[in-house]
C-alpha positions, 0 to 999 in steps of 0.5 A: 511318435517319430524318432525325433520327438522321442529323443526330444521327449527324452532329452526334455525330461533328462534336461529338466531333472539334470538342470534342477538337480545340477542347480541343487547339487551345485549349491550343496557342493559349494557349501560343503567345499567352502565349509570344509576347506580345501584340506577336508574337501580333499579327503572327501574328494579322495574317497570319491575318486578312490570308489569311482576307481574301484566302482568298475568291480561293483558294476562289471559292465553290467549296466550298459549291457542291461540297457542295450539288451532290455531296449532290444527285448523287454522280456528279459527285464526282470532276468537281468534285473534280479541276477544283476542285483545279486551279482553286484552284491557279491562284486560290492562285498569283494570291492569293500574288502579290496578298498579296506586292504588298500587303505591299510596298506597305504596307512591312511588316517582313521578319519580318511578310512571312515570317510572311504568306508561310508562312501564305499557302502553308498557306492554299493547301494547306488550300483543297485540304484543303477540297475533301476535306472537301466530299466527306466532308460531301456523303457525310456521313462526318463522322467523317473530318473529325473525325479529321483535326481532332483529328490536325491539332491534336495535331500542332500542339500537339506541335510548338508545345511543341517550338518553345517549349521551343527558344525559337523566334521567330514565324516557326517558328510561322507555318511550323508552319501550313504543316507541319500542312497539308501533312501533312493533305493527304497523309492526305486523299489516302490517305482519299479513294480510295473516293470517287474511283473513277471517272475524270475529266479536267480540263475547262475547259468545266466551269470556266466552269460551276463559275465561273458557279454559284460566283461568288455564293458568292465574293462573299458569302464575300468580303463576309463575310471583310472584315467578319470580318477587316478590323478586325484589318488595320486595327488592325495599320496604324493602331494596331500589332501590340500591340493586334491581339494584344489584340483577337484574343485576345477574337476567339478566344473568339468563334470558340469560341463559334461552334463549335455553329452551325459543327457543326450547320449543316455537318451539316444543310446537305447535308440541307437541299440535298436537302430543297429538291428533295424536301420544301419544307415540311419544309425550312421546318420544319427552318429554323424549329426551327433558328432556335429552337435557335440563339436558345436556345443563343446567348443562353445562351452570350451571357450567360455570356460576358458575365458572365464575360469577365474570368475567361475572358480571365485563365484562357486568356491571362493578365493580359497580355491583360486588356484583351481582356475589354473587347472580349469583353464587346462581341463576345460579343453579335455572336456571339449575332447570328451564331447567329440569322442562320446558319439564314437564310444556310444556307437561301438557299444551299440553295434557290439564293438565294445572291444574297440573301445576297450583297446583304446581306453586301455592304451589311454589308462596306461598313457594317463598313469605313465604321465602322472608318475612323471609330472605330479612330482614336479608340477602337482595339480597342474601336471595332472591337468595336462595329463588328462588333456592329453589323454582325452586328445588321444582317445578322440584322435584314436576314434576318428582314425578308427572310423576314418573310412566309415560313411558318415564318419569320414572327412566331413566330420574333420571339416565340420570340426575345423570350421567349428574351431575357426568360428570358436576362435573368432567368438573368443577374440570377440569376447577378449576384445570386450572383456575389460569393458563390458564382459556381458555384452562381449558374451552376447555378441560372441555367442551371436557370432558363433551360432550365426557363423556356424550357419553361414559356413554351412556347419548348421544346415538345412538338415539341421533345421528340418530335424529342429522343425520335426522335434518341435512338431512344425510341418515342412 
């Protein structure tokens, strides 16, 4: 099977799984957010944000390292898996006590503490589940990941419906995360037998090797986590649970927007890791194409999300969350920046240059926290949204500057992005023109103008057409 078909097959499985699980997930998030209201939903959102912040301590960069190394050498599978589990349990136990101390020092309510503790336990179990997923990714068995995501979200939806009918409080919805995490771990244990046939043992010497290689990933993940989630934590402490709920409703839309790069790079990262050893020229070409595709879809979704922000919030979360639309109008552009920076982030991982990513994200996290301290007291969740955008823009520009002299990643990238921005502006003007008269027609016309315009000015070229033909199996 050629590399294009492999990528397409992997993306197909991940897209199907993500698509179905996203729909189910959106249903239960909508139900939970509407049922709990902004204040109680804010408690749950705070618990998730806090645990995402500390999740780096549990995982410690083990996951991207495991995917990369197993993709290159399948014989290391059980060695990374078994020792990874032990390390994650140790790190998870430490993390639980750190979170316990933080909550008690800051004197949060008993309800908030209980919710956070339950979510923390679910995160520890999920860190072990992630090791199973690492194996599936390295072996390119994406269908397992897709099936499990659908199973988990289906369980979550059905049980959450029961909790809502039973009129239960936010603590039970935190317990739901723990129940589903445990069920998925049991399922993973059954599924993974074929990958873990060879025997191995706990090797403390290997721990040192693993930690030495993983710490740049851990630092990078920690810095990224800080500027992803610190705003929710600071909002909780400075403004209260209600505004955390309002802000996280918009942030949830942003996370959905990021499904495309998440799926794409989950499929292509193991292949990029192999190409670094086998064909650096083709690796550079694949990254160049990835930047092009991410810019095309990023600006397309960005324009649509900005222009339809109020309609999106009303449809999904209801009128109680209408203020979230103001945050979404800003956050949607940070999503565009993430689309543009993801190819570079995965490139540095695949070529063993993860320290570059660590440096950039370290500066970004300092920038984010500093700005949040300044703007949140005065502008609340709107200020937090603006800070997120500034941070992501900094990350994107830093990567472009670092790779400015690299073949395939130089001025051609800037030209393509500039052309894409121009066409996206035209699409936005078309949608705006028809907005008050016929939104559906405006969307269709704008979409047609966008993609046909990109083809006419050469952003989408004969190489892309050829790749598409290879993906679907059409001969030249």
